[in-house]
C-alpha positions as CSV (number, residue, x, y, z in Angstrom):
1,M,252.8,43.1,87.6
2,T,249.2,42.7,88.8
3,A,247.1,45.8,88.1
4,L,243.7,46.8,89.4
5,R,242.2,48.1,86.2
6,E,238.9,49.2,87.7
7,I,237.2,49.1,91.1
8,A,233.5,49.7,91.6
9,G,231.2,49.6,94.7
10,H,227.6,49.4,95.5
11,L,225.8,50.6,98.6
12,P,222.1,49.7,99.1
13,D,219.9,52.7,99.7
14,R,218.5,51.5,103.0
15,R,220.2,53.1,106.0
16,V,219.8,51.5,109.4
17,P,220.9,53.3,112.6
18,I,222.9,51.1,115.1
19,E,220.2,51.7,117.7
20,E,217.7,49.9,115.4
21,L,220.2,47.1,114.7
22,L,220.9,46.5,118.3
23,A,217.4,47.1,119.7
24,E,216.5,43.5,120.5
25,W,219.7,43.1,122.6
26,R,218.4,45.8,125.0
27,L,221.9,47.0,125.6
28,P,222.5,49.9,128.1
29,A,222.4,53.3,126.5
30,S,226.0,53.9,127.6
31,T,227.1,50.9,125.5
32,V,225.5,52.2,122.3
33,D,226.9,55.7,123.1
34,T,230.4,54.1,123.3
35,L,229.9,52.4,119.9
36,R,229.0,55.8,118.5
37,R,231.5,58.1,120.2
38,S,234.6,55.8,120.7
39,Y,234.2,53.3,117.9
40,G,232.8,55.6,115.3
41,Y,229.7,53.6,114.3
42,S,226.5,55.3,113.4
43,E,224.6,53.4,110.7
44,V,225.0,50.6,108.1
45,R,223.5,49.9,104.7
46,R,221.2,46.9,104.3
47,Q,219.4,45.5,101.4
48,E,215.6,45.5,101.2
49,P,213.7,42.4,102.2
50,G,213.7,39.9,99.4
51,E,216.9,41.1,97.8
52,T,219.6,38.4,97.4
53,L,223.3,38.1,97.7
54,T,223.5,37.6,94.0
55,D,221.7,40.9,93.5
56,L,224.4,42.6,95.7
57,L,227.2,41.1,93.6
58,V,225.6,41.9,90.3
59,R,225.0,45.6,91.2
60,A,228.7,46.2,92.0
61,A,230.0,44.4,88.9
62,R,227.6,46.4,86.6
63,K,229.2,49.6,87.9
64,L,232.5,48.7,86.3
65,P,232.7,51.1,83.3
66,S,234.4,48.6,80.9
67,L,232.6,45.5,82.0
68,A,230.6,45.1,78.8
69,A,233.6,45.7,76.5
70,A,235.8,43.4,78.6
71,R,233.3,40.5,79.2
72,S,234.9,38.2,76.6
73,R,238.3,38.6,78.1
74,I,237.3,37.7,81.7
75,R,238.9,34.3,82.3
76,Y,238.3,34.0,86.1
77,V,235.7,35.1,88.5
78,L,236.8,35.0,92.2
79,Y,234.3,35.6,95.0
80,A,236.1,36.7,98.2
81,R,234.0,35.4,101.0
82,T,234.4,36.2,104.7
83,I,232.1,33.5,106.0
84,P,232.5,30.0,104.6
85,V,228.8,29.5,104.4
86,S,227.1,32.4,102.6
87,Q,223.7,30.7,101.6
88,P,221.8,27.6,102.6
89,H,223.3,24.4,101.0
90,P,223.3,23.7,98.1
91,L,222.8,27.3,96.9
92,S,225.7,29.4,95.5
93,P,225.5,32.9,94.2
94,L,228.2,32.4,91.5
95,P,226.4,30.3,88.9
96,E,223.5,32.8,88.8
97,F,225.9,35.7,88.9
98,C,227.9,34.4,85.9
99,E,224.7,33.7,84.0
100,R,223.3,37.2,84.6
101,L,226.5,38.9,83.6
102,G,227.2,36.7,80.6
103,L,230.3,35.1,82.1
104,S,229.3,31.5,82.0
105,V,232.6,30.5,80.2
106,A,234.7,31.9,83.0
107,T,236.2,29.8,85.7
108,A,234.4,30.9,88.8
109,F,235.2,29.9,92.4
110,A,235.1,31.3,96.0
111,V,238.1,32.4,98.0
112,T,237.7,32.1,101.8
113,H,239.4,31.2,105.1
114,H,241.2,34.6,105.2
115,G,238.0,36.0,106.6
116,C,237.6,39.8,106.0
117,A,241.1,39.8,104.4
118,S,239.9,37.4,101.7
119,G,239.5,40.3,99.2
120,L,243.2,41.0,99.2
121,L,244.0,37.3,98.9
122,A,241.6,37.0,95.9
123,V,243.5,39.9,94.2
124,D,246.8,38.1,94.8
125,I,245.4,34.8,93.5
126,A,243.9,36.5,90.4
127,G,247.3,38.1,89.6
128,R,249.1,34.7,89.9
129,L,246.5,33.0,87.7
130,L,246.7,35.7,85.0
131,A,250.5,35.7,85.1
132,G,250.5,32.0,84.3
133,D,247.7,32.1,81.8
134,G,249.7,33.0,78.8
135,D,247.2,35.4,77.4
136,P,248.3,39.1,78.1
137,D,244.7,40.3,77.4
138,A,243.0,37.9,79.9
139,L,241.3,39.5,82.9
140,A,239.9,38.4,86.3
141,L,236.9,39.7,88.2
142,V,237.2,39.8,92.0
143,L,234.0,40.2,93.9
144,A,233.3,40.9,97.6
145,A,230.0,41.0,99.3
146,E,228.2,39.3,102.2
147,Q,224.9,39.2,103.9
148,V,224.6,38.7,107.7
149,F,223.3,35.1,107.2
150,T,224.6,32.5,109.6
151,L,223.2,31.9,113.1
152,D,226.8,32.4,114.5
153,E,226.8,35.9,113.0
154,T,223.3,37.0,114.0
155,L,223.7,35.9,117.6
156,R,226.7,38.2,118.2
157,P,225.7,41.9,118.9
158,E,228.9,43.2,117.3
159,A,228.0,41.4,114.1
160,R,224.9,43.5,113.8
161,I,227.1,46.4,112.8
162,F,228.1,44.6,109.7
163,G,226.9,46.4,106.6
164,E,225.6,44.8,103.4
165,A,227.5,46.3,100.5
166,S,229.5,45.0,97.5
167,A,232.6,45.7,95.5
168,A,234.0,44.5,92.2
169,C,237.5,44.7,90.9
170,L,238.8,44.0,87.4
171,V,242.3,42.6,87.5
172,S,244.9,42.3,84.8
173,A,248.3,40.6,84.8
174,D,250.0,44.0,84.0
175,G,248.9,47.5,83.5
176,A,249.8,51.2,84.0
177,R,247.3,52.1,86.8
178,D,246.9,50.9,90.3
179,R,249.8,48.4,90.1
180,V,250.2,46.0,93.0
181,L,253.7,46.6,94.5
182,S,253.6,44.1,97.3
183,Y,251.3,41.8,99.3
184,A,251.9,40.5,102.9
185,T,249.8,38.3,105.1
186,L,250.3,37.0,108.6
187,Q,248.3,34.2,110.1
188,R,248.1,33.4,113.8
189,G,246.0,30.3,114.3
190,D,246.7,30.4,118.0
191,L,244.5,33.5,118.2
192,D,241.5,31.9,116.4
193,H,238.3,33.0,118.1
194,W,236.7,29.6,117.4
195,A,239.5,27.6,118.9
196,V,238.0,25.3,121.5
197,D,241.3,24.5,123.4
198,R,242.1,28.1,124.4
199,P,239.4,29.9,126.4
200,D,241.4,33.1,126.3
201,H,241.8,33.3,122.5
202,A,239.5,36.4,122.1
203,E,241.3,38.3,124.9
204,R,244.7,37.5,123.4
205,F,243.5,38.5,119.9
206,A,242.4,41.9,121.2
207,K,245.7,42.3,123.1
208,E,248.0,41.5,120.2
209,Y,245.8,43.0,117.4
210,T,247.4,46.5,117.2
211,V,250.9,45.1,117.0
212,L,250.0,42.5,114.4
213,V,248.2,44.9,112.2
214,A,251.1,47.3,112.4
215,E,253.5,44.5,111.7
216,V,251.8,43.4,108.5
217,I,251.5,47.0,107.2
218,S,255.2,47.5,107.9
219,A,256.1,44.2,106.1
220,A,254.1,45.2,103.0
221,A,255.6,48.6,102.9
222,E,259.1,47.2,103.2
223,R,258.5,44.7,100.4
224,A,257.4,47.6,98.2
225,G,260.7,49.4,99.0
226,L,258.9,52.0,101.1
227,R,258.7,53.3,104.6
228,V,255.2,53.5,106.1
229,D,255.4,57.3,106.3
230,E,255.9,57.3,102.5
231,L,252.4,55.8,102.0
232,R,249.9,58.4,100.8
233,L,247.0,56.7,102.4
234,I,245.9,53.6,104.2
235,L,242.6,52.1,103.1
236,P,241.4,50.0,106.0
237,H,238.8,47.5,106.9
238,N,236.1,49.5,108.7
239,V,236.2,47.7,112.1
240,N,236.3,50.8,114.3
241,V,237.9,54.2,114.6
242,R,239.5,53.5,118.0
243,S,241.5,50.4,116.9
244,W,243.0,52.3,113.9
245,R,244.1,55.2,116.1
246,K,246.0,52.7,118.1
247,V,247.6,51.2,115.0
248,C,248.6,54.7,113.9
249,R,250.3,55.3,117.2
250,Q,252.1,52.0,116.9
251,L,253.4,53.0,113.4
252,G,254.1,56.6,114.3
253,L,251.6,57.9,111.8
254,P,249.0,60.7,112.2
255,P,245.4,59.4,112.4
256,A,244.7,61.2,109.1
257,S,246.8,58.6,107.4
258,V,243.9,56.1,107.5
259,L,240.7,56.8,105.6
260,L,238.0,56.3,108.3
261,D,235.2,58.4,106.7
262,N,233.1,55.3,105.9
263,V,233.1,53.7,109.3
264,P,230.1,55.8,110.5
265,L,228.4,55.7,107.1
266,I,228.4,52.1,106.1
267,G,229.9,50.1,109.0
268,H,232.0,47.0,108.4
269,T,231.2,45.4,105.0
270,F,233.3,42.3,105.4
271,A,235.9,41.9,102.6
272,A,234.5,44.8,100.6
273,D,235.8,47.5,102.9
274,P,239.2,48.3,101.3
275,F,237.7,48.5,97.8
276,L,234.8,50.7,98.9
277,N,237.4,52.9,100.6
278,Y,239.4,53.1,97.4
279,R,236.3,54.5,95.6
280,T,235.8,57.1,98.3
281,A,239.5,58.1,98.1
282,V,239.5,58.4,94.3
283,D,236.1,60.1,94.1
284,S,237.2,62.6,96.8
285,G,240.5,63.4,95.0
286,L,242.7,62.0,97.8
287,L,244.9,59.9,95.5
288,R,247.0,61.4,92.7
289,T,248.9,59.7,89.9
290,G,252.0,58.1,91.4
291,D,250.8,57.9,95.0
292,R,251.5,54.7,96.8
293,Y,248.6,53.6,99.1
294,L,248.0,50.5,101.2
295,M,244.9,48.3,101.6
296,A,244.7,46.6,104.9
297,A,242.4,44.0,106.6
298,A,242.3,41.7,109.6
299,A,240.1,38.8,110.3
300,Y,239.1,36.3,112.9
301,G,241.2,33.2,112.4
302,A,243.5,35.1,112.8
303,T,244.7,36.6,109.5
304,F,246.3,40.0,109.0
305,S,246.9,41.3,105.4
306,A,248.2,44.4,103.6
307,M,248.7,45.3,99.9
308,V,250.7,48.3,98.6
309,V,249.4,49.7,95.3
310,E,250.7,52.5,93.1
311,H,247.9,54.7,91.8
């Protein structure tokens, strides 16, 4: 059974208020106020000028306590990407990352096309690879980080609330802690924001979003043999507070079931959100041994994913 042996996260020191991020858009003060009060946004973390995507990935990985001791056992490195293009062609952060971490012999590749849910997909793929590897001591390293890079992203005001942060997860085929009990994913290509044949795709995505997130959470809980109200905590993607309150109403759960503390502090950090929220939950003492919790993420595309894990 796939196990998340260690999870680490890195937050750049630079804090940028949403007013500064959105200044050039000259949005009405009421719009920014709505983003703060209703959606829960306040500030995001951003790297300093000149810092690279590779720097972001390396800093999260180096915070894994057993990375040095486990380096020779890491067979796979999976980079969970939200955006298919993360750097100008032909650059890729993975070769430099593996060189700097001493992982050049590992098989390294990117996992994408599940958008901000790619981190959960990467964990599932890592577990499958390790299960078929034949070496019980083999490990996989899952990475998640993104910079706001492409023109498509920088031209959308809501994308400016994306934060730059990173997460690293050491995965084994089996283990006693943080065992993956189930994984569910739902894809609705007819709701793809970039579909050219449906001008109402964004509106339909927003209308069906709550039901679809609740549906995939319920499916993952059922596959784990649980009811949703038996989950100790939901670790979400940090899209906004309002949408998660709606999901809780749909599921019949109190809003406190979802860890939303990081939404105003770091914004939406692409595929890294659930892993960073895990660190917050553990560091705050919100998870006890034996607790079952759920990581959830949704993405343009449209992909909805959830993973139940036993702490």
